[in-house]
Residue, then its C-alpha position, 0 to 999 in steps of 0.5 A: m659428020a653422022s648420017t643416015d639416009n633412006n637405007d639406014r645407012i650410018d657414018a661412024w668414026v672408029v675410036e681407039f682406047k687403051g688396049n687397041r680396043l676399037e669400037h664404032f661412035v656416032p658423032l653428035e652434029g658439028l663437031g668438026l672432027a678430024d682423024r687423030d683427034f682425041v674425043i670424049v664419048a658416051c659409055e655404059r656408065g659414064n664417059d671415057m676419052g679415045r682417039l679418032r682412027r678413021l671415019d667408016r662411011n655408009l654402014r649398015p647398022d649390023q656392021l656396027w661395033l656396038g656397046r654391050d648394051g647393043e646400042v650405038r655410042r655417041i661421040i660427045r665432043k673433042a677433047t680439051e687441054s684439061d681432058s688430056d691432063r685428066y687422061k694422063s693423070n690416069r694413066d699414071m694412077e694405072q701404073e700405081a694400081f698395076k703395082s698395088t694390085r699384083g701385090r694384093i694378088e699375091g697376098f690373096g694367094l691367087e693363081m692369075k697373071l695381071v696384064d693391064v689396068e685400064f681407068q675409065w676417063d672419069v673414073s667411074k669404072i677401073t678394069f683389071c685384065f688378067t690371064a688364068d689357067r682355070r677359074v679363079d674366085f676373086r671375090a675378095l679381091v674385088k672387095d678389097l679394090a672396091g674399098t680402095y678405089r671407091t668406084r665400079i671394079e671389073l676384073r676381066q679374064i682374057g686369053a693369050r691372044d687378048e693379052a698379046k693385043r692389049i700389050g702390043g708389039y712386033g711379029i716375026c715379020g718385023l711389023k706391028q702384030c695383026c692383032t694391034t692393027f687390024l683384026k677386030s676379033f679372034t676366030p677359034i683355033t682348032t688343033q687341026m689348024a695347028r696340025d696343018 
């Protein structure tokens, strides 16, 4: 349950989305949420579905992982069975979109590697994550994708560490990679650090 005391402390749930993306969301009153519940949340444009990971208590506003607009995000409600069906349908559409987009990238002759495709739960946005060694002019690809899917398209260039976080896996220690479990941001690595 969300609460704010005299010191502007807030209880917020950490919600996990596809690609091990974690964000804080504050629930509306009376939802009766529990760890591992699937929930519908309000995003920049439209709604998305994620899974509750943990409740962080008594956070200062500067400790919250805010949305891109700098606002605290809200949990609207628990997910229903029909919401879950839609979520599974989106995952199937993502696989199809991944295959077809990889072919389009080759067709346009773009030097980029498609890493993942993520449909927002209400399909008001589709995000295509890719890696590339240099800047890529993908305007023709975006136009083609927008014509096919008739929704907002975002192409996001990510680094090698972000790719590992999205895909997941296990480190040489035999445990899940740190970037998929507890690291929420990456600090820059210098050449001197690599030498050491």
